[in-house]
C-alpha positions in Angstrom: 5.7 7.5 23.6 4.8 4.8 21.2 5.9 1.2 21.5 7.1 0.4 18.0 10.1 -1.8 18.8 8.2 -5.0 18.1 7.2 -3.8 14.6 10.1 -1.7 13.6 9.9 2.0 12.9 6.5 3.6 13.0 7.0 5.0 9.5 7.4 1.4 8.3 4.4 0.3 10.2 2.2 3.1 8.7 3.5 2.7 5.2 3.3 -1.1 4.9 1.6 -2.9 7.7 -1.5 -0.7 8.1 -2.5 -1.4 4.5 -1.9 -5.1 4.9 -3.9 -5.0 8.1 -6.8 -3.3 6.5 -6.7 -5.8 3.6 -6.5 -8.7 6.0 -3.5 -10.0 4.0 -1.4 -10.9 7.1 -1.3 -14.0 9.1 -3.5 -14.2 12.2 -0.5 -13.7 14.5 0.6 -10.6 12.5 -3.0 -9.2 12.5 -3.0 -9.6 16.3 0.4 -7.9 16.6 -0.7 -4.9 14.5 -3.9 -4.6 16.4 -2.0 -4.5 19.7 0.4 -1.9 18.2 -2.5 0.3 17.1 -4.0 0.0 20.6 -0.8 1.4 22.1 0.5 3.8 19.4 -1.6 7.0 18.9 0.4 8.0 15.9 -0.2 4.8 14.0 -3.8 4.6 15.2 -4.3 8.0 13.7 -2.9 6.9 10.4 -5.1 3.8 10.5 -8.2 6.0 11.2 -7.3 8.3 8.3 -6.9 5.3 5.9 -10.3 4.0 7.1 -12.0 7.3 6.3 -10.3 7.5 2.9 -11.4 3.9 2.0 -14.9 4.6 3.2 -15.1 7.8 1.0 -13.7 6.0 -2.0 -16.2 3.1 -1.5 -19.1 5.5 -1.3 -18.0 7.4 -4.4 -17.7 4.2 -6.4 -21.3 3.3 -5.6 -22.8 6.6 -6.6 -24.4 6.8 -10.1 -23.3 9.5 -12.5 -26.1 11.7 -13.8 -27.8 10.3 -16.9 -26.8 13.2 -19.1 -23.1 13.0 -18.2 -22.4 10.3 -20.8 -24.1 12.3 -23.6 -22.2 15.5 -22.6 -18.9 13.7 -22.6 -19.5 12.1 -25.9 -20.6 15.4 -27.4 -17.3 17.0 -26.2 -15.2 14.1 -27.6 -17.0 14.4 -31.0 -16.4 18.2 -31.0 -12.8 17.8 -30.2 -12.3 15.2 -32.9 -14.1 17.4 -35.4 -11.9 20.4 -34.4 -8.8 18.2 -34.9 -9.9 17.0 -38.4 -10.6 20.6 -39.5 -7.2 21.8 -38.3 
């Protein structure tokens, strides 16, 4: 059984506090309180772990370079669509 009384309902903790904790946008006391809660609540800790995985995947995706020919391919399609609209 989780100990969520100090932070309110676990749903509230997951929805709001975990994001603030990850962003380090809480006071030092609140960060410590959330850390302690995550150490004792498997459900919230699982939600925290999932958010960490998602953020890591997004970060990796944002650093990958698109293939060189992608821009040219997209521009060709845009021009073709514009040409099709003009001729309609």
